[in-house]
N, C-alpha and C positions, 0 to 999 in steps of 0.2 A: 740415398743418404750421402751427403758430402761431409767429409771430416777433414780438419786441418790439425795436425799435431805439431806443437812447438812452433807455430807460425803465426802469421797475422791473418786477420779476417776483414771482410768488407765492412766498413763502418756503417754504410747505409742499409745493410741487410737486417731483416726482421726475423727473429727466431721464435719458435714456439716455446722453447724452454731454455733458460740460461741458468746453469749451475755454477755457483761460486764456491770453489774449494775442491781439492783433489784428494781429500782424505778418505777415510773408510766409509763415509756416507756419500760424498760427492761423486766419486767414480761410479759406484753402482747406480746412483740416481741418473747420471748421464747415460749409462748403458741401457737401463730400462726405458728411458725416454726415447732413445734412438731405436730400440727394438720395436717400439710402437709407431715407428716411422715419423716421429716428431723431429723437426729441424732443431738440433740441439747444439748448444755451445757450452763447453766446460772451461772455466777460467780458474787457473790455480798455479801453484808453484810445483814443488816436488811431488810426483805421484806417490800416494800413500800418506801424505801429510806428516804430522808429527809422529805417527806410528812407525813410519819408515826410518825415522832418525833416532828412535828410542833404543837404548841398549837393554832395557828391561821393561817388560809389560806385566803389570800386576792385575789381579782380579780377572784374568782371562780364563774362560771356561776350558 
């Protein structure tokens, strides 16, 4: 499995899975796809998404 963090990727490369978003759903989706040996690309901004920037989280179990 080849991974690139905060870098560029080959434009001509074909991926099995492309995940858009690095929030609470995007990061686990990318991790599980990679665990199944799928060639995975995760595109997003700040890891954790809006949750990482929130000062208060409501309705959290």
